[in-house]
N, C-alpha and C positions, 0 to 999 in steps of 0.2 A: 304412680297415680292410681287412685281407687275410683272406680265408676259405680254409681248406684243406679241400677236400672230395674224397675219392677221388682223391688225387694231382693235383688241379687247384687252382690258385690263382686266386681271384676277388677283385678289389678293388672295394669298394663305399663309398658315402658314409656317414659316421657323424659325428654331432656332438651337442653338449650340448643338454639341454632348454632351452626358452626361459627366460631370466632367470638361468641358472647362469653368471654372469660371473666367479666367483672359484674356478673349478675348477683345481687345479694340473695341470701337464703330466704325462702318464703314458704308458707303453707297457706293455700287458698282453699276455701270451702264454700260451695254454693251451687246454684243452678248452672247448667250448661245450656247456652243458647246457640242454636245452629244457624249460621249465617247463610242466607240465600242470595242467589245471583240471577241476573237476567242477561241476555246476549250483549256482548260488548264488554264483558267483565264489569258490569254495573251492579253494585250492591243494592239489594232490596231492603229498604229501611224497616226496622221492627214496627209492628202495628198492633199486635195482640197484647193486651195488658197481662201482667204476671201477678198472680195473687199468692202471697206467702202462705205457707202451711202453718196452721196454728200450733203453737208449742215449740216451733223450731225457728232458730234465728240464722239467717244467712248473711255473711259479711261481704261476699264477693260473687261476681258473675264471671264465668269462663266462656269466652266466645269460641265456638268450634267451627273450623273452616275445613270442609272436605275438599281438598285441593284437586283431587281427581275429577270431581264434578265441576269445580270452577274452571278447570282447563277446557272442558267441553263447551263452556260459555265464554271462551276466548281469553281467559286469564292465563298469562304466560309466566308471570313471576309473583312471588310473595309480596314484593314491593307494591305492585299494582293494587293489591288488596289492602295492605297496611295504610296506604295513603287515604283510603276511604273510611278508615275505622273511627276517627274522632267524632263525626256526626252520629255514627252508629252507637258509640258509647253514650253520648248525650241522650239519644232517643231511648235507649234501654233504661236509663235512670228515670226518664220522664214517664215511662209506662209501668214503673214499679219494681224493676229489677235492682238488685244491689249494684254498687259501682263495679264496672268491669275491671278486672285486674290482670287477666291472662288471655292471650289469643293463642289458640291451639291449632296447629296446622298438621295435616297429614303429610307424610314423607312421599317423595317421588320414587324412592328406592323400593324394590321388592323385598329386600332383606329386612326381616323384622328384628334382627339382633344388633346390627351395626349401622342402622340408617343414620343419615345426617352428614355424610361426607361431603366435602366441597365439590366432588365430581357430580353428585346427584342434586344436592341442594345448593345451587350457586347463590352466594350471598346477595348479589344484585343490589348493593347499596341499602339494604333493609335498615341498617343501623343509623342511616341518615334521616330516616322518616318514621322511626318508632315513636308512637304517641307517648307523651309523658304519663307516667304512672301505670303503663301497661307493659307487662312482660310477654315475651314470645317463646313458644316451645313447639317441639315436634313430637308426634306419635307415629307409630308404624303405619304403613299403607293399609295392611289388612285390618289393623285395629280401627283405623278411621272408617274403613268400609263397613265393618261390623257396627260401629257406633252410628253411622249414618243410616243404616238399615233399621236400627232401633227407633230412630226419630221418624222415619218414613212409615214403618209398619205398625208400631205399637201405639204411637201418639201419646206415650206416657212421658212425664217429665224425667229428665236425667240430671242427676246431681253428681258432684265429683269433689274429691279432696286431692288437690294437686300439691305435691311436695317437690321443691326444687331439686333437680338433678343436673349435674354438669354434662354428663354424657361422655362416651369414650373418646370422641374426637377432640373435645375441649380438654379432657384430661391429658391427652397426648400433647397438646400445645403447652400445658403447664409443667411437663416433665423436665427435669434438669438436662436430660439427654437431648431433648429438642432444642432447648436454649443453647446448649453447647454446639449442636449442629448449625443453628442459625449464625452463631458467632464465628464458627469455623468457616462457613460459607462466605460470610462477609469479609473475613480477613484474607482468605485465599484468593477470592475474586479481586479484592483491592490490590493485593501484591501483584497478581498477574496483569491486572489493568495498568498498574504503574510501569511494569516492564513493557507492555504493549505501547504505552505512550512514548517511552524511551526509544523503542525500535521505530515507531512511526516518525518520530522527530529526526532520527538518523536517516531514514529513507527519504524524507522530504528534503533534508539538507543535501544529501549526495545526488539526488535527482533534480536539484535546483527547483524544488517545489512543483515539479511536473507530476501529474497523477499517474499512477501505475498500479498493477495488480497487487504488488506487495503492500502498498499503502492501503488499498481497498480492503485487503484481508485483515490488516491490523485495525483499521477503523471499525469494521464489522465486529471484530472480536471485542473491541472496547464497548460497543453498543450492547452486546450480549452480556459481558461481565458486569458492567455498571448497572444495567437494568435488573439483572437477577440478584445483585447484591442489595439493591434498594427495595425492589419488589419481589420478595422471595415467594416462590410458589409453595403453598401450604399455609402461609399467613393469611389473615383476613385482608382482602383487598377491595378497593372500590372497582367499579366497572373499568375505569381508566387504567387502574393497576393491572387488571387482567389483560387489557389490550396491549399494554407495554410489554408484559411477559410474553404474549404470543408473538408480537412483532420481533422481540429479541430472539425467539426461537427461529424465526424465519431468517434473521440476520446470521445466526449461527450456521444454519444450513447452507446459505449462500457462501459464507466464509469457508466452510468445509469443501464445497465444490471448487472454489478458487484454489485452495491448497492442492487438491487432487490435480487440477489443471496444471499447476506449476510443476508438480512432480512428473507428470506425463511429458511436459515440455523439456524438463531436465534430462529425461531418459532418451529423448529423441536421437541424439548422436550415438547412443550405445546400442540401439536395437535396429532390426530391419524395418523397412518402411511398412511392411504388411502388419507386423506386430504393433508398430506405433499406431497404425490406423485402428487396430483392435483396442488399444489402450484409450484412444480418443473416443471411440464409440462407448466403451465401458464407463468412462468419466461422464460422458453426456447422459447415459442412462441413469447413472447415479444421481445426477443433478435433477 
């Protein structure tokens, strides 16, 4: 992405949000509008008319969101802002701007090289609320800080040429190795889940459908295996998808604790009571 500020051209990194693997190639060229906020994460509507420069034609408007500043005004997610963009887009056109085509967000990560990971930029269902005809992209945190200072200090118009870039994280999702890993995870989890169902059925049959620790361990393992096969961490998920993943991790931890308890109980006849007490305490601390 090239930024034109006060007759100076600066090239910066810009790429798609995590999980946006179906964005068509684009080149947008036009003025950059800095979005402003008030407390409560409320967008301030555009109010100052924009006058085109004679002799130059601009086809697009790029909306710039300095997310660090937005956070100070109680914005917690990108989705909170995206939901408010449609009326902003209409207002910009009404006061003379070209049609908005791109919303540019600053990253939360401090790393300027590999920003955009799901650990830092939680998707938060943004793809369910993206306005029609508007693409979304990220720039580095320091780049956003520098650009924001230019708006605040110089009061000069900023123009940009934004060329579509997939970014390193989405390139990873499109690699054959990643597709193989996803398929391998799905197959192995499915096979182990089938075995867990078989063992759970046997336990219920032999125990005459009375609940016991073995059944609980198999059931928790099923929850973990099925959840992580369907909602794989690293793929783009909805908020509910991430909740399911985190709950499955809790189920896995509880299952592990139950297995440790069963092993300790199995060793009880073989060890002295003092050592058995030590094993019990160790298992409890591990839980």
